[in-house]
C-alpha positions as CSV (number, residue, x, y, z in Angstrom):
1,M,-66.8,-30.0,-6.2
2,K,-68.3,-26.6,-5.3
3,E,-71.1,-27.0,-7.9
4,Q,-71.9,-30.5,-6.6
5,S,-72.0,-29.2,-3.0
6,A,-74.3,-26.3,-4.1
7,E,-76.7,-28.7,-5.9
8,L,-76.7,-31.0,-2.9
9,S,-77.5,-28.1,-0.5
10,K,-80.3,-27.0,-2.7
11,K,-81.9,-30.5,-2.6
12,Y,-81.4,-30.8,1.1
13,S,-82.8,-27.3,1.8
14,L,-85.8,-27.9,-0.4
15,Q,-86.8,-31.0,1.5
16,K,-86.3,-29.2,4.8
17,Y,-88.6,-26.3,3.6
18,I,-91.2,-28.8,2.3
19,L,-91.2,-30.6,5.6
20,A,-91.5,-27.4,7.6
21,I,-94.5,-26.3,5.5
22,V,-96.2,-29.7,5.8
23,G,-95.5,-29.7,9.5
24,I,-97.1,-26.3,10.0
25,T,-100.1,-27.2,7.8
26,V,-100.7,-30.5,9.7
27,A,-100.5,-28.7,13.1
28,L,-102.9,-26.0,12.0
29,I,-105.4,-28.6,10.6
30,Y,-105.2,-30.5,13.8
31,L,-105.8,-27.4,15.9
32,L,-108.8,-26.4,13.7
33,F,-110.3,-29.9,13.9
34,M,-109.9,-30.1,17.6
35,G,-111.3,-26.6,18.1
36,L,-114.4,-27.4,16.0
37,F,-115.0,-31.0,16.9
38,G,-112.6,-33.1,19.0
39,S,-111.8,-31.0,22.0
40,N,-115.2,-31.2,23.7
41,I,-115.2,-35.0,23.3
42,I,-111.8,-35.3,25.0
43,K,-112.8,-33.0,27.8
44,Y,-116.0,-35.0,28.3
45,L,-114.2,-38.3,28.5
46,I,-111.6,-36.9,31.0
47,S,-114.4,-35.4,33.1
48,L,-115.7,-38.9,33.6
49,I,-112.5,-39.7,35.4
50,T,-112.1,-36.5,37.5
51,T,-113.9,-33.2,38.1
52,N,-110.9,-31.6,39.8
53,Q,-110.0,-28.6,37.6
54,Y,-106.2,-28.9,37.9
55,L,-106.2,-32.6,37.2
56,L,-108.6,-32.3,34.3
57,I,-106.4,-29.6,32.7
58,A,-103.3,-31.7,33.2
59,L,-104.9,-34.8,31.7
60,Y,-106.4,-32.8,28.8
61,I,-102.9,-31.4,27.9
62,L,-101.4,-34.9,28.2
63,V,-104.0,-36.4,25.7
64,F,-103.9,-33.3,23.5
65,T,-100.1,-33.4,23.2
66,I,-99.9,-37.2,22.7
67,I,-102.3,-37.0,19.8
68,L,-100.4,-34.2,18.2
69,D,-97.1,-36.0,18.6
70,V,-98.5,-39.3,17.1
71,I,-99.7,-37.3,14.1
72,T,-96.5,-35.5,13.5
73,I,-94.0,-38.2,14.5
74,P,-93.5,-39.4,10.9
75,L,-92.5,-35.9,9.9
76,S,-90.2,-35.6,12.9
77,F,-88.6,-39.0,12.2
78,Y,-88.1,-38.3,8.5
79,G,-86.8,-34.7,8.9
80,G,-84.8,-35.2,12.1
81,F,-83.3,-38.7,11.4
82,V,-83.9,-40.2,7.9
83,L,-83.1,-37.0,5.9
84,E,-80.0,-36.2,7.9
85,H,-78.7,-39.7,7.2
86,I,-79.6,-39.6,3.5
87,F,-77.4,-36.5,3.1
88,K,-74.7,-37.9,5.4
89,L,-75.1,-35.2,8.0
90,S,-75.9,-37.4,11.0
91,N,-73.9,-39.6,13.3
92,Q,-77.0,-40.4,15.5
93,K,-78.2,-43.9,16.1
94,F,-81.9,-44.7,16.0
95,L,-82.2,-45.4,19.7
96,S,-80.4,-42.2,20.5
97,W,-82.9,-40.3,18.4
98,V,-85.8,-42.0,20.2
99,K,-84.3,-41.2,23.5
100,D,-83.8,-37.5,22.6
101,E,-87.4,-37.3,21.3
102,L,-88.8,-38.7,24.5
103,K,-86.7,-36.2,26.5
104,K,-88.1,-33.3,24.4
105,F,-91.6,-34.6,24.8
106,L,-91.4,-34.9,28.6
107,I,-89.7,-31.5,29.0
108,S,-92.3,-29.8,26.7
109,L,-95.2,-31.6,28.5
110,V,-94.1,-30.5,32.0
111,L,-93.5,-26.9,30.9
112,L,-96.8,-26.8,28.9
113,V,-98.9,-28.2,31.8
114,L,-97.3,-25.7,34.2
115,L,-98.0,-22.7,31.9
116,V,-101.5,-23.8,31.0
117,E,-102.5,-24.4,34.6
118,I,-101.3,-20.9,35.5
119,M,-103.1,-19.4,32.4
120,Y,-106.4,-21.0,33.4
121,I,-106.1,-19.8,37.0
122,F,-106.2,-16.2,35.5
123,L,-108.9,-17.2,33.0
124,R,-111.1,-18.4,35.8
125,N,-110.5,-15.5,38.1
126,F,-110.0,-12.6,35.7
127,P,-112.0,-13.4,32.5
128,N,-111.7,-9.9,31.1
129,S,-108.1,-9.1,31.9
130,W,-106.4,-12.6,32.0
131,W,-104.3,-11.9,29.0
132,I,-102.5,-9.1,30.7
133,F,-101.5,-11.3,33.7
134,V,-100.6,-14.2,31.4
135,T,-98.3,-11.8,29.4
136,I,-96.5,-10.9,32.6
137,V,-96.1,-14.6,33.5
138,W,-94.8,-15.2,29.9
139,I,-92.1,-12.5,30.4
140,F,-90.9,-14.0,33.7
141,F,-91.0,-17.5,32.2
142,S,-88.9,-16.5,29.2
143,I,-86.3,-14.8,31.4
144,I,-86.1,-17.9,33.8
145,M,-85.8,-20.3,30.8
146,A,-83.1,-18.1,29.2
147,K,-81.1,-18.2,32.4
148,L,-81.6,-21.9,33.3
149,A,-81.6,-23.6,29.9
150,P,-77.8,-23.8,29.6
151,V,-77.4,-25.5,33.0
152,L,-80.7,-27.5,33.2
153,I,-81.9,-28.3,29.7
154,F,-78.8,-28.4,27.4
155,P,-77.0,-30.9,29.7
156,L,-79.8,-33.4,29.1
157,F,-78.8,-33.6,25.5
158,Y,-75.1,-32.7,25.3
159,K,-72.0,-32.8,27.5
160,S,-70.1,-29.6,27.8
161,V,-66.6,-29.0,29.1
162,P,-64.4,-25.9,29.3
163,I,-62.2,-25.5,26.2
164,D,-58.8,-27.1,27.1
165,N,-56.7,-26.3,24.1
166,K,-54.1,-23.8,25.3
167,E,-53.6,-22.0,22.0
168,V,-57.4,-21.7,21.4
169,K,-57.9,-20.5,25.0
170,E,-55.3,-17.8,24.7
171,G,-56.6,-16.7,21.3
172,L,-60.2,-16.4,22.6
173,D,-59.1,-14.8,25.9
174,S,-57.5,-12.0,24.0
175,L,-60.8,-11.4,22.1
176,A,-62.9,-11.6,25.2
177,E,-60.9,-9.0,27.1
178,G,-63.1,-6.1,28.1
179,T,-66.4,-7.7,27.0
180,G,-67.5,-9.2,30.3
181,I,-67.1,-12.8,29.1
182,N,-64.0,-14.7,30.3
183,I,-62.5,-17.8,28.8
184,Q,-64.0,-19.9,31.6
185,G,-67.4,-19.1,30.1
186,V,-66.6,-20.8,26.8
187,Y,-67.6,-24.5,26.5
188,K,-67.0,-27.3,24.0
189,I,-70.1,-29.4,23.4
190,N,-70.1,-32.9,21.9
191,L,-72.2,-32.2,18.9
192,S,-70.4,-34.9,17.0
193,K,-72.2,-37.7,18.8
194,D,-75.3,-36.8,16.8
195,T,-74.3,-34.6,13.8
196,K,-71.5,-33.7,11.4
197,K,-72.8,-30.1,11.3
198,A,-70.9,-27.3,13.0
199,N,-72.5,-24.7,15.3
200,A,-71.9,-22.2,18.1
201,A,-74.2,-20.1,20.3
202,L,-74.4,-17.6,23.1
203,A,-76.7,-18.8,25.9
204,G,-77.8,-17.9,29.4
205,L,-78.2,-14.8,31.5
206,G,-76.0,-13.4,34.2
207,S,-74.1,-16.2,36.0
208,T,-75.1,-18.7,33.4
209,R,-74.0,-16.6,30.4
210,R,-71.7,-18.7,28.2
211,V,-70.5,-19.3,24.7
212,L,-71.1,-22.9,23.4
213,M,-69.0,-24.2,20.6
214,G,-69.5,-27.6,18.9
215,D,-66.6,-30.0,18.8
216,T,-67.4,-30.4,15.1
217,L,-66.3,-26.8,14.7
218,L,-63.4,-26.6,17.2
219,D,-61.8,-29.8,15.9
220,S,-61.8,-28.9,12.2
221,Y,-61.5,-25.1,11.9
222,S,-58.3,-23.0,12.0
223,L,-57.6,-20.8,15.0
224,A,-58.4,-17.7,12.9
225,E,-61.7,-19.2,11.9
226,I,-62.6,-20.2,15.5
227,K,-61.8,-16.7,16.6
228,S,-64.1,-15.3,13.9
229,V,-67.0,-17.5,15.2
230,F,-66.3,-16.6,18.8
231,A,-66.1,-12.9,18.0
232,H,-69.6,-13.2,16.3
233,E,-71.0,-14.8,19.5
234,L,-69.3,-12.1,21.6
235,G,-71.2,-9.5,19.5
236,H,-74.4,-11.0,20.8
237,H,-73.2,-10.4,24.3
238,V,-71.8,-6.9,23.7
239,Y,-75.0,-5.7,22.0
240,H,-77.3,-7.4,24.6
241,H,-79.1,-9.4,21.9
242,I,-80.6,-12.0,24.2
243,W,-82.4,-9.2,26.0
244,K,-83.5,-7.7,22.8
245,M,-85.0,-11.0,21.6
246,L,-86.7,-11.4,24.9
247,A,-88.2,-7.9,24.4
248,V,-89.5,-9.0,21.0
249,G,-91.0,-12.1,22.6
250,T,-92.7,-9.9,25.1
251,I,-94.3,-7.8,22.5
252,T,-95.4,-10.8,20.5
253,G,-96.8,-12.5,23.6
254,F,-98.8,-9.3,24.5
255,L,-100.3,-9.2,21.0
256,G,-100.9,-12.9,20.9
257,F,-102.7,-13.2,24.2
258,A,-104.7,-10.0,23.6
259,L,-105.8,-11.5,20.2
260,C,-106.7,-14.7,22.0
261,H,-109.0,-12.8,24.4
262,C,-110.8,-11.2,21.5
263,V,-111.2,-14.4,19.6
264,L,-112.4,-16.4,22.6
265,S,-114.9,-13.7,23.4
266,K,-116.4,-14.0,19.9
267,V,-116.4,-17.8,19.4
268,I,-117.3,-19.2,22.8
269,A,-121.0,-19.5,22.2
270,T,-120.8,-20.3,18.5
271,L,-118.5,-23.3,19.1
272,G,-120.4,-24.6,22.1
273,Y,-117.9,-23.9,24.8
274,Q,-119.2,-23.2,28.4
275,N,-117.1,-20.1,29.0
276,V,-113.7,-18.5,28.3
277,H,-112.0,-20.8,30.9
278,D,-113.4,-24.0,29.4
279,I,-110.2,-26.1,28.7
280,A,-112.0,-27.5,25.6
281,A,-111.3,-24.1,24.0
282,F,-107.5,-24.5,24.4
283,P,-107.1,-25.5,20.7
284,I,-108.6,-22.1,19.7
285,I,-105.9,-20.3,21.8
286,C,-103.2,-22.4,20.2
287,L,-104.6,-21.8,16.7
288,T,-104.8,-18.1,17.3
289,L,-101.2,-17.9,18.6
290,G,-100.0,-20.2,15.7
291,V,-101.6,-18.1,13.0
292,L,-100.4,-14.8,14.5
293,G,-96.9,-16.3,14.9
294,F,-96.8,-17.3,11.2
295,I,-98.0,-13.9,10.1
296,L,-95.3,-12.2,12.3
297,L,-92.6,-14.7,11.3
298,P,-91.1,-12.6,8.5
299,I,-90.9,-9.6,10.8
300,Q,-89.2,-11.6,13.6
301,N,-86.8,-13.2,11.1
302,A,-85.9,-9.8,9.7
303,F,-85.2,-8.5,13.2
304,S,-83.0,-11.5,13.9
305,R,-81.1,-11.2,10.6
306,R,-80.4,-7.6,11.5
307,L,-78.9,-8.6,14.8
308,E,-76.8,-11.3,13.1
309,R,-75.5,-8.8,10.6
310,T,-74.4,-6.6,13.5
311,C,-72.5,-9.5,15.0
312,D,-70.9,-10.3,11.6
313,R,-69.6,-6.7,11.4
314,Y,-68.4,-6.9,15.0
315,A,-66.6,-10.1,14.3
316,I,-64.7,-8.7,11.3
317,E,-63.8,-5.5,13.2
318,K,-62.8,-7.4,16.4
319,T,-60.6,-9.9,14.6
320,N,-59.5,-7.5,11.8
321,D,-59.5,-10.6,9.6
322,P,-62.3,-10.5,7.0
323,E,-60.6,-13.4,5.1
324,A,-61.0,-15.7,8.0
325,F,-64.6,-14.7,8.3
326,I,-65.2,-15.5,4.6
327,S,-63.4,-18.9,4.8
328,T,-65.5,-19.7,7.9
329,M,-68.7,-18.9,6.1
330,D,-67.6,-21.1,3.2
331,K,-66.7,-24.0,5.5
332,L,-70.0,-23.7,7.4
333,A,-72.0,-23.7,4.1
334,E,-70.1,-26.8,2.9
335,Q,-70.3,-28.7,6.2
336,N,-73.9,-27.9,7.0
337,L,-75.2,-28.1,3.5
338,A,-76.5,-24.5,3.8
339,D,-78.2,-23.0,0.8
340,R,-75.9,-20.1,0.0
341,N,-78.4,-18.1,-2.0
342,P,-82.1,-18.9,-1.2
343,N,-85.2,-17.5,-2.8
344,R,-86.2,-14.2,-1.3
345,L,-89.5,-15.6,0.0
346,V,-87.7,-18.6,1.6
347,E,-85.4,-16.1,3.3
348,L,-88.3,-14.1,4.7
349,F,-90.0,-17.1,6.3
350,F,-87.2,-19.6,7.1
351,Y,-84.0,-17.6,7.7
352,S,-83.1,-16.1,11.1
353,H,-79.6,-15.5,9.8
354,P,-78.6,-13.8,6.5
355,P,-77.8,-16.3,3.7
356,I,-74.1,-17.2,3.4
357,S,-73.8,-15.3,0.1
358,K,-75.0,-12.1,1.7
359,R,-72.7,-12.5,4.7
360,I,-69.7,-13.0,2.5
361,E,-70.7,-10.1,0.3
362,M,-71.1,-7.9,3.4
363,A,-67.5,-8.8,4.5
364,K,-66.1,-7.7,1.2
365,E,-68.2,-4.5,0.9
366,H,-67.6,-3.6,4.6
367,W,-63.9,-3.3,4.0
368,G,-64.2,-1.7,0.6
369,Q,-62.0,-4.3,-1.1
370,V,-62.2,-7.4,-3.2
371,L,-60.5,-10.1,-1.3
372,Q,-58.4,-12.6,-3.2
373,Y,-60.1,-15.7,-1.9
374,N,-60.9,-18.7,-4.1
375,R,-64.5,-19.5,-3.3
């Protein structure tokens, strides 16, 4: 059974990797094509409708986003719906998937229009230093989204209720004591309406800080295993990992917008754009950020894996139950069809968490003993 599961997870993971690579490639080709040829045409057609700068930008972003979504929707449909059903990981109905995709599109569109409008205000008024102001805006936007996402965005997709199982509540309450998170801040979310996968996460800042645990986990894991997962999420809170990830995002944003400024300055005349605040040059900004993001991805993933390892150690120390941690990892790998031991290159580019095999090995080595557990 274990061998069959491992083979299945390899097949599933391989298809996910291929889809991700194809998706990135398609997006980059689209941005390159738009930057070289299509963007000026779109801007010209919209300028026949309006000359108002704000409306022109909003309509441009609408058209730009719709075209990209139309191109990538087959990949999204296969990867997010068909593939999940092929491997029997999904409970989602087709209409529910369409509804969720529309929600994602509208949310992304509203936020993107808002950010781009602000960015172009600075581009028009501060053509030499716009990237500094935009980085500052990006910092505040990231903090606001981190704070509001659990109460404004997540509820649009999943219902969450405080955990009501008395035994579980008492067990988690004892772990949370002294950490600044109380049991009222732990919520059960109805992941099972869409997926058979199990998951948990720490989300929010300040008054919105909470631990979210899927019903797919709470309903099928032992109390010791649930406590192990909860302790891991507590580790993110105790070590201020959300703030650390925001700091990394700030550095990345600073580098990205600074690079965009340099690239725009070099290619404006060559590609036939009017000036740095020409909305037709927007694909060049996206392409620059996308390429830099891909280059920095292994570094960001390495940093994320380091934080996750810290939380794994914290969970083992907090619960004093390495065997529960290992059984949890085994169950998660089985339930989510996770590749236990991926290729090193795959790990560098696709893994924000350590592979399951390394997490289990860490649990054994950390305690200096070979646990008698039948994997």
